[in-house]
C-alpha positions in Angstrom: 0.0 0.0 0.0 2.7 2.4 1.0 4.6 1.6 -2.3 1.5 2.5 -4.3 1.1 5.8 -2.6 4.8 6.5 -3.1 4.6 5.6 -6.8 1.6 7.8 -7.2 3.3 10.8 -5.6 6.5 10.3 -7.6 4.5 10.3 -10.8 2.7 13.5 -9.8 6.1 15.1 -9.1 7.4 14.1 -12.5 4.2 15.4 -14.1 4.6 18.8 -12.4 8.3 18.9 -13.3 7.4 18.3 -16.9 4.8 21.0 -16.8 7.4 23.5 -15.4 9.8 22.6 -18.1 7.2 23.2 -20.8 6.2 26.5 -19.2 9.8 27.8 -19.3 10.1 27.0 -23.0 7.1 29.1 -24.0 7.6 32.4 -25.9 5.0 34.3 -24.0 6.4 37.6 -22.8 7.2 37.9 -19.2 7.0 41.0 -17.0 10.7 41.5 -17.3 10.2 41.7 -21.1 7.8 44.5 -20.6 10.1 46.5 -18.4 12.5 49.3 -19.5 15.1 51.2 -17.5 15.2 55.0 -17.4 17.7 57.2 -15.6 16.2 60.1 -13.7 18.6 63.0 -13.1 17.6 65.0 -10.1 18.1 68.8 -9.7 21.2 68.2 -7.6 22.8 66.0 -10.4 22.2 62.6 -8.7 21.2 59.8 -11.1 18.5 57.4 -10.1 18.1 54.3 -12.3 14.5 53.2 -12.2 12.3 50.7 -14.0 8.9 51.2 -15.6 6.5 49.0 -17.5 5.9 49.6 -21.2 2.6 51.5 -21.4 3.0 53.5 -18.2 3.5 57.2 -18.2 6.6 58.8 -16.9 4.5 60.5 -14.2 3.2 57.2 -13.0 6.8 55.7 -12.8 8.0 58.8 -10.9 5.1 58.6 -8.5 5.9 54.9 -7.8 9.5 55.9 -7.1 8.9 59.1 -5.2 10.6 57.7 -2.1 13.8 57.5 -4.2 13.6 60.7 -6.3 11.7 62.9 -3.8 8.1 64.0 -3.6 9.1 67.6 -4.5 9.4 66.6 -8.1 5.7 65.6 -8.5 2.6 67.7 -8.3 -1.1 67.3 -8.9 -2.3 67.8 -12.5 -3.4 71.3 -13.2 -6.3 69.8 -15.2 -8.0 68.9 -12.0 -8.0 65.2 -12.9 -6.6 64.1 -9.5 -3.6 62.6 -11.3 0.0 63.3 -10.7 2.2 65.4 -13.0 5.9 66.1 -13.4 8.0 68.6 -15.4 10.6 66.5 -17.2 13.2 67.4 -19.8 14.2 64.9 -22.5 17.5 64.7 -24.4 17.4 65.6 -28.1 17.9 62.1 -29.3 14.7 60.9 -27.7 12.5 63.8 -28.9 11.7 62.1 -32.2 10.1 59.2 -30.3 7.8 61.6 -28.3 4.8 63.4 -29.8 5.1 67.2 -29.8 3.4 69.1 -27.0 0.0 70.4 -27.8 -0.8 74.1 -27.0 -2.9 72.8 -24.1 0.1 70.8 -22.7 2.3 73.9 -23.0 -0.4 75.9 -21.0 -0.4 73.2 -18.3 3.4 73.1 -18.2 3.5 76.9 -17.7 1.1 76.5 -14.8 3.4 74.1 -12.9 6.9 75.1 -14.0 8.7 78.4 -13.8 11.1 77.7 -16.7 10.3 75.8 -19.9 12.6 74.7 -22.7 12.0 73.1 -26.0 12.8 69.7 -24.4 10.3 70.2 -21.5 7.3 67.8 -21.4 4.5 66.9 -19.0 5.3 63.5 -17.4 1.7 62.3 -18.0 2.0 62.8 -21.7 5.1 60.6 -22.2 4.2 57.0 -22.4 7.0 54.4 -22.1 7.8 52.3 -25.2 10.6 49.9 -26.0 12.3 52.8 -28.0 12.7 54.8 -24.8 14.8 52.1 -23.0 17.9 53.6 -21.4 16.5 57.1 -21.7 17.8 59.8 -19.4 15.2 62.2 -18.0 16.1 65.4 -16.2 13.6 66.6 -13.6 12.6 70.2 -14.2 11.7 72.8 -11.6 8.2 73.1 -10.2 6.6 76.0 -8.4 7.1 75.1 -4.7 3.4 75.6 -3.9 2.4 73.1 -6.5 4.4 70.1 -5.1 2.9 67.4 -3.0 
């Protein structure tokens, strides 16, 4: 009787091992495949390598990492959507992968940031894609009364 139980359990173990082996050989994307790394450069020059998922906005990634980069770099959206916003500056080589700012976006950016450059963008309008992997983002100034 004990031998039958042992044989049954050993065949179950072999079956689960085979299922694991098959699962590891599938081509379905994993979470790691959908992650990209960006480097956030703080106002003091410190570099913070952080990861984000493809499809997230930069503002969402910054909000998730606010304990690392500091909450003074994030504010509530001026649109009144109860979403978070950030003033980011992108390098020239990544600007071609990002849509141009609309006049409305520029207006919102002027509401939260004292200085704006041609590379300034709202963090909620930049969605992470595979093309943006290893991108560097500089955090722009925010009006102090707008921060969290």
